[in-house]
C-alpha positions as CSV (number, residue, x, y, z in Angstrom):
1,M,-8.5,6.1,0.4
2,R,-7.5,2.3,1.7
3,L,-5.8,2.2,4.4
4,A,-4.7,-1.4,3.7
5,L,-1.5,-1.3,3.5
6,L,-1.8,0.8,6.6
7,L,1.8,-0.3,6.1
8,S,1.2,-3.8,5.3
9,A,3.2,-6.9,6.0
10,M,6.1,-5.1,7.9
11,L,3.9,-4.5,10.8
12,F,3.7,-8.2,11.4
13,T,6.5,-8.1,14.1
14,A,5.2,-6.1,16.7
15,C,6.8,-6.5,19.6
16,Q,5.6,-8.4,22.6
17,S,8.4,-8.5,25.3
18,A,6.9,-6.0,27.2
19,S,4.2,-8.8,28.4
20,H,7.0,-10.8,29.6
21,S,8.8,-8.2,31.8
22,L,9.2,-9.2,35.6
23,E,8.1,-5.7,36.7
24,Q,5.1,-5.6,35.2
25,T,2.0,-6.4,37.5
26,E,-1.7,-6.7,37.0
27,P,-4.0,-4.2,36.5
28,S,-6.1,-3.4,39.5
29,S,-9.8,-4.2,39.4
30,G,-10.3,-0.3,39.7
31,T,-8.0,0.3,36.7
32,V,-9.8,-2.3,34.6
33,G,-13.0,-0.6,35.7
34,T,-12.3,2.7,34.8
35,A,-11.0,1.3,31.1
36,E,-14.4,-0.5,30.5
37,S,-16.5,2.7,31.7
38,G,-14.2,4.7,29.6
39,F,-15.1,2.5,26.8
40,A,-18.8,2.2,27.3
41,A,-19.2,5.9,27.6
42,W,-17.4,6.4,24.2
43,R,-19.5,3.5,22.8
44,T,-22.7,5.4,24.0
45,G,-21.8,8.7,22.2
46,L,-20.8,6.6,19.2
47,K,-24.3,4.7,18.8
48,A,-26.1,8.3,18.9
49,E,-23.8,9.2,15.9
50,A,-24.6,6.0,14.1
51,V,-28.4,6.4,14.7
52,A,-28.2,9.4,13.4
53,A,-26.1,8.3,10.1
54,G,-29.0,5.9,9.5
55,V,-27.8,2.5,11.4
56,S,-30.6,1.3,13.7
57,A,-30.3,0.7,17.3
58,A,-30.6,-3.4,17.1
59,T,-27.6,-3.2,14.0
60,F,-25.4,-1.5,16.3
61,D,-26.3,-3.6,19.4
62,R,-25.5,-6.7,17.5
63,A,-22.5,-5.7,16.1
64,F,-21.0,-4.5,19.5
65,R,-22.2,-7.7,21.4
66,G,-19.1,-8.7,23.2
67,V,-16.7,-6.0,21.8
68,R,-13.9,-4.6,23.7
69,P,-10.8,-2.8,23.2
70,N,-7.9,-5.4,21.4
71,A,-4.8,-4.9,22.7
72,D,-3.3,-6.8,20.0
73,V,-4.4,-4.2,17.7
74,L,-3.1,-1.3,19.8
75,A,0.2,-3.1,19.4
76,K,0.5,-3.4,15.7
77,D,-1.0,0.6,15.2
78,S,1.6,1.8,17.5
79,V,4.8,-0.1,16.1
80,Q,7.0,1.9,13.8
81,P,9.5,-0.7,12.2
82,E,13.1,0.1,12.3
83,Y,13.7,-1.7,9.1
84,T,11.9,-2.1,5.8
85,R,12.4,-4.1,2.9
86,P,14.2,-2.9,0.1
87,I,11.9,-3.0,-2.9
88,W,13.9,-5.6,-4.6
89,S,13.2,-7.9,-1.3
90,Y,9.9,-6.9,-1.3
91,L,9.4,-7.8,-5.0
92,D,11.2,-11.0,-4.5
93,T,8.1,-12.2,-2.6
94,A,5.4,-10.2,-4.2
95,V,6.3,-11.6,-7.4
96,S,7.7,-14.9,-6.2
97,P,7.5,-18.2,-8.8
98,K,4.9,-19.5,-6.5
99,N,2.9,-16.2,-6.9
100,I,3.0,-16.6,-10.7
101,D,2.4,-20.1,-10.8
102,M,-0.9,-19.3,-8.6
103,G,-1.5,-16.1,-10.2
104,G,-1.7,-18.1,-14.0
105,Q,-3.8,-21.0,-11.9
106,Q,-6.2,-18.5,-10.9
107,L,-6.7,-16.7,-14.4
108,S,-7.7,-19.8,-16.0
109,E,-9.5,-21.3,-13.5
110,N,-11.4,-17.8,-13.0
111,L,-11.1,-16.5,-16.6
112,P,-14.8,-16.1,-17.5
113,A,-15.9,-14.1,-14.3
114,L,-13.2,-12.0,-14.3
115,Q,-13.7,-11.2,-18.3
116,R,-17.1,-10.1,-17.2
117,A,-15.5,-7.8,-14.3
118,A,-12.3,-6.6,-16.6
119,R,-13.3,-6.5,-20.5
120,P,-16.1,-3.9,-20.0
121,H,-13.2,-1.4,-18.8
122,G,-10.4,-2.4,-20.7
123,I,-8.4,-4.0,-17.6
124,P,-6.3,-6.6,-18.1
125,P,-7.9,-9.8,-16.3
126,Q,-4.2,-10.6,-14.9
127,V,-4.1,-7.0,-13.1
128,I,-7.0,-8.1,-11.0
129,V,-5.5,-11.4,-9.9
130,A,-2.3,-9.4,-9.1
131,I,-4.2,-7.1,-6.9
132,W,-5.7,-9.9,-6.0
133,G,-2.8,-12.1,-5.1
134,L,-0.9,-9.2,-3.1
135,E,-3.6,-7.9,-0.9
136,S,-4.8,-11.8,-0.1
137,A,-2.5,-14.6,-1.4
138,Y,-5.8,-15.1,-3.8
139,G,-8.1,-15.6,-0.8
140,T,-6.0,-17.4,1.5
141,H,-5.1,-15.1,4.1
142,T,-7.7,-12.2,4.5
143,G,-7.4,-11.7,8.3
144,G,-9.1,-12.9,11.2
145,Y,-9.8,-9.9,13.2
146,N,-13.6,-9.0,13.7
147,V,-13.7,-5.9,11.7
148,I,-15.8,-3.9,14.0
149,E,-13.8,-4.4,17.1
150,A,-10.4,-3.7,15.3
151,L,-12.1,-0.4,13.9
152,A,-13.4,0.4,17.8
153,T,-10.0,-0.1,19.1
154,L,-8.5,2.0,16.5
155,A,-11.5,4.8,17.0
156,Y,-11.1,4.9,20.5
157,D,-7.5,4.8,21.1
158,S,-5.2,5.1,18.5
159,R,-2.8,7.9,16.7
160,R,-5.7,8.7,14.0
161,P,-9.1,8.2,15.7
162,E,-11.2,10.2,13.6
163,V,-10.2,8.1,10.3
164,F,-11.1,5.0,12.1
165,R,-14.2,6.3,13.5
166,R,-15.6,7.2,10.0
167,N,-14.5,3.7,8.8
168,L,-16.2,2.3,11.5
169,I,-19.7,4.1,11.0
170,D,-19.4,2.8,7.6
171,A,-18.8,-0.5,8.8
172,L,-22.1,-0.4,10.7
173,L,-24.0,1.0,7.9
174,I,-22.5,-2.3,5.8
175,L,-24.5,-4.2,8.0
176,E,-27.5,-2.5,8.3
177,A,-27.4,-2.8,4.1
178,G,-27.0,-6.7,4.6
179,D,-24.1,-7.1,3.0
180,I,-22.6,-9.6,5.5
181,P,-23.7,-10.4,8.9
182,P,-21.6,-9.3,11.9
183,A,-19.7,-12.7,13.0
184,D,-18.7,-13.0,9.0
185,M,-17.2,-9.3,8.9
186,Q,-13.5,-10.3,9.2
187,G,-10.3,-8.3,7.9
188,S,-7.1,-7.0,9.0
189,W,-6.2,-5.3,12.2
190,A,-6.8,-1.9,10.4
191,G,-10.3,-3.2,9.5
192,A,-9.3,-3.6,5.7
193,M,-11.9,-6.4,4.6
194,G,-12.7,-9.0,2.4
195,Q,-10.1,-10.9,-0.7
196,T,-9.1,-7.6,-2.3
197,Q,-9.0,-5.7,1.3
198,F,-11.3,-2.5,1.3
199,M,-11.8,-0.3,4.3
200,P,-15.5,0.2,4.9
201,A,-15.6,3.5,3.2
202,A,-13.8,2.5,0.0
203,F,-16.3,-0.7,0.3
204,R,-19.4,1.8,0.5
205,T,-18.3,3.8,-2.5
206,Y,-16.8,1.0,-5.0
207,A,-18.1,-2.3,-4.0
208,I,-20.5,-3.6,-6.3
209,D,-22.6,-7.1,-6.9
210,G,-21.0,-8.9,-9.3
211,D,-22.9,-12.2,-9.3
212,G,-26.6,-10.6,-9.2
213,D,-27.7,-12.2,-5.3
214,G,-28.0,-8.5,-4.4
215,R,-25.5,-8.3,-1.9
216,R,-21.6,-7.4,-1.9
217,D,-19.7,-9.8,-0.9
218,I,-16.0,-9.6,-1.1
219,W,-15.4,-12.3,1.3
220,R,-16.5,-15.5,-0.3
221,S,-17.9,-14.3,-3.9
222,L,-15.0,-14.0,-6.5
223,P,-17.4,-12.2,-9.0
224,D,-18.3,-9.9,-6.3
225,V,-14.2,-9.4,-5.3
226,F,-13.4,-9.2,-9.1
227,A,-16.1,-6.6,-10.0
228,S,-15.7,-4.3,-6.8
229,T,-11.7,-4.5,-8.0
230,A,-12.5,-3.4,-11.5
231,N,-14.9,-0.6,-10.4
232,Y,-12.1,0.8,-8.1
233,L,-9.8,0.7,-10.9
234,V,-12.2,2.9,-13.2
235,A,-12.8,5.0,-10.4
236,F,-9.5,6.0,-10.1
237,G,-8.9,6.6,-14.0
238,W,-7.8,3.3,-15.4
239,R,-7.1,4.3,-18.9
240,P,-8.1,1.1,-21.3
241,E,-5.8,2.5,-24.3
242,Q,-2.4,2.5,-22.2
243,P,0.1,0.0,-20.2
244,W,1.0,0.3,-16.6
245,G,4.7,1.1,-18.3
246,A,7.8,-0.5,-19.1
247,E,11.1,-1.4,-18.4
248,V,13.5,1.4,-20.2
249,R,17.1,2.2,-20.5
250,L,18.4,5.7,-19.3
251,P,21.5,7.3,-20.9
252,A,24.8,8.2,-19.3
253,N,23.7,12.0,-19.2
254,F,20.4,11.6,-18.0
255,P,19.1,14.4,-16.0
256,W,18.2,12.7,-12.7
257,D,16.3,15.6,-11.6
258,Q,13.4,14.5,-13.8
259,A,13.3,11.0,-12.4
260,E,10.0,11.7,-10.3
261,L,6.2,10.4,-10.6
262,E,5.4,14.4,-10.6
263,I,7.0,14.7,-13.3
264,A,5.1,14.0,-16.3
265,K,6.0,14.1,-20.1
266,P,5.1,13.3,-23.9
267,V,6.9,10.0,-24.7
268,A,8.5,12.1,-27.2
269,Q,10.3,14.2,-25.0
270,W,11.4,11.6,-23.0
271,A,12.7,9.7,-26.3
272,A,14.6,13.2,-27.0
273,L,16.1,12.7,-23.7
274,G,17.9,9.4,-24.5
275,V,15.3,7.4,-23.2
276,R,15.0,4.2,-24.7
277,R,13.3,0.5,-24.8
278,V,15.3,-1.8,-22.3
279,D,16.4,-3.3,-25.2
280,G,18.2,-0.3,-27.1
281,T,15.4,0.0,-29.4
282,A,13.5,3.9,-30.0
283,L,10.1,4.2,-27.7
284,P,7.2,3.5,-29.6
285,A,5.5,6.7,-30.9
286,S,2.7,7.8,-28.5
287,A,0.6,11.0,-27.4
288,A,0.5,9.6,-23.6
289,T,2.6,11.3,-21.2
290,A,4.4,9.4,-18.9
291,S,7.2,9.8,-15.9
292,V,10.6,7.8,-15.4
293,I,11.2,6.4,-12.4
294,A,14.1,4.4,-10.6
295,P,13.4,3.1,-7.5
296,A,17.1,1.8,-6.6
297,G,18.8,4.9,-8.4
298,H,21.2,4.3,-11.5
299,R,22.6,0.9,-10.4
300,G,18.9,-0.8,-10.9
301,P,16.0,-0.7,-13.0
302,A,14.5,2.6,-14.4
303,F,10.8,2.5,-15.6
304,L,8.5,4.5,-17.9
305,V,5.4,4.9,-16.2
306,F,1.8,5.9,-17.1
307,D,-1.5,6.9,-15.8
308,N,-2.2,3.4,-15.1
309,F,0.5,3.0,-12.5
310,R,-0.6,6.0,-10.7
311,T,-3.9,4.4,-10.8
312,I,-2.5,1.6,-9.3
313,L,-1.2,3.6,-6.5
314,D,-4.3,4.9,-5.6
315,Y,-4.9,1.6,-4.4
316,N,-2.4,1.5,-1.9
317,R,0.6,4.7,-1.7
318,S,3.4,2.6,-2.2
319,V,5.8,2.7,-5.5
320,S,7.1,-1.2,-4.7
321,Y,3.3,-2.1,-4.2
322,A,2.5,-0.5,-7.5
323,L,5.5,-1.8,-9.1
324,A,4.6,-5.4,-8.0
325,V,1.2,-5.4,-8.9
326,S,2.2,-4.4,-12.5
327,H,5.1,-6.7,-12.8
328,L,3.1,-9.7,-11.2
329,A,0.3,-9.3,-13.8
330,D,2.8,-9.0,-16.7
331,R,4.6,-12.6,-15.2
332,I,1.4,-13.9,-14.7
333,A,0.7,-12.9,-18.7
334,G,4.1,-14.5,-19.5
335,A,6.1,-11.8,-19.6
336,P,10.1,-11.9,-18.7
337,P,11.5,-10.9,-15.3
338,F,13.3,-7.5,-15.2
339,A,16.5,-7.3,-17.7
340,T,18.3,-5.1,-15.4
341,A,19.3,-6.1,-11.9
342,W,18.6,-5.0,-8.7
343,P,21.7,-3.6,-6.3
344,R,21.2,-6.4,-4.0
345,E,24.6,-5.9,-2.3
346,E,23.7,-2.4,-1.1
347,P,23.0,-2.5,2.8
348,Q,19.9,-1.8,4.0
349,L,19.0,1.7,5.9
350,S,17.0,1.8,9.2
351,R,14.5,4.2,10.0
352,T,17.3,5.5,12.3
353,D,19.7,6.0,9.7
354,K,17.2,7.4,7.9
355,L,16.2,9.7,10.0
356,D,20.1,10.6,10.5
357,L,20.7,11.1,6.3
358,Q,17.9,13.6,6.9
359,S,19.2,15.8,9.6
360,L,22.7,15.6,8.6
361,L,21.5,16.9,4.8
362,A,19.5,19.5,6.7
363,A,22.4,20.6,8.9
364,R,24.6,21.0,5.7
365,G,22.1,23.5,4.2
366,Y,19.7,21.3,2.3
367,D,16.2,21.3,2.7
368,A,15.4,17.7,3.0
369,G,12.0,18.1,4.5
370,E,10.6,16.8,7.7
371,A,13.0,14.4,9.6
372,D,10.6,11.5,9.4
373,G,12.1,8.7,8.4
374,V,10.9,8.4,4.8
375,I,12.7,9.4,2.1
376,G,10.4,11.1,-0.2
377,R,10.9,13.5,-2.8
378,K,12.4,16.7,-1.0
379,T,15.0,14.2,1.0
380,R,15.6,12.8,-2.6
381,V,16.3,16.6,-3.9
382,A,18.4,17.1,-1.2
383,I,20.7,13.7,-1.8
384,R,20.9,15.0,-5.2
385,Q,22.1,18.3,-4.4
386,F,24.6,16.8,-1.8
387,Q,25.7,14.0,-4.7
388,Q,26.6,16.5,-7.2
389,E,28.6,18.2,-4.0
390,I,30.8,15.4,-4.0
391,G,31.0,14.3,-7.7
392,E,28.7,11.3,-7.5
393,V,25.6,10.3,-10.0
394,P,22.9,12.5,-8.6
395,D,19.9,10.0,-8.7
396,G,18.9,10.7,-5.5
397,F,19.0,7.3,-3.9
398,A,19.9,6.8,-0.3
399,T,23.1,4.6,0.3
400,M,24.8,3.7,3.3
401,A,27.9,5.3,1.8
402,L,26.2,8.3,1.2
403,L,25.3,8.3,5.1
404,T,28.9,7.3,6.1
405,R,30.3,10.2,4.0
406,L,28.1,12.7,5.5
407,R,28.6,11.4,8.6
408,A,32.7,12.2,7.9
409,L,32.0,15.0,6.6
410,T,30.0,16.5,9.5
411,A,32.6,15.1,12.3
412,S,35.6,16.7,10.4
């Protein structure tokens, strides 16, 4: 599983105020020595594990030359942003006129290589271009971190050391295979690499040689970038006969408890429930199953999404991301913007607000799941139940007005 979006661009604002505190003092030389000896001992144990996995001692020593724990990487890993962007704000950036124009230009300039990678699998070339655009701005922003140092830092001292340790061994095996020299293995602070940001474990499984030079170079070879991205999508079930989905119109009496990715029905069943194309015409006849999602509730756009949307989700487990890739690909191919407006006037909920919402729903007897500040399916179910209680459209969308109502009822 890719960790690129280990929570993506929202983590660029890591707090650095502590470094300017007047009360901060330099650590004693003894503290530094202890920390470095601890990392050295850890590295010795890792080396034995890496050699047992097939990494030569020479490759390990070359990769770790000058590597030390990186404080900036740890700072980014420890940040949990109080505010995350609403989906419409994310889409404004991801599917901006600039990204659409650049995507069209890249599609035109690289069409032969894109077709060689995509067409055998029935993948529209613009889908690969859209992933490329979102992951690295078409190769212009691939991250400036030494991948071995970033992964070693996170494997040594982070919230999920076992995940990063596995990827660190994989990164060393990539170096052993000769796909890239250590100095060129650059990526994100979380270890995602190249122009489409594969974690090392994903690289070893899905990266392929698209230009026939015997190496898998997703840093500099566009044929390798495109072929590897296509291979990833195919491995996760891309269906050549299906679209990702489409914007639709829902009836006034739509059963909102059905608007979940986990609920899939044949297209004919959605049509029987009154779901129509966004222009009001009937859904096309299809034997495929699909899901209805409405990321901003009844006041925003709704979408009928197929298995290929889920495949894009396997690239990055975010509905905002999958919708951005899908829509950017459509716009690059000349499709219009979404017809339904987003509720842009809706105030943004902070993570603290979401935690409060979950706690208040639980206090009222609704099972909102773990209070973690993430609005998942359990929380949406609880919101729908509360919305039904107060006579609102039960769309499961978390709003400030809903939270204010809950707070008032709790205080009364």
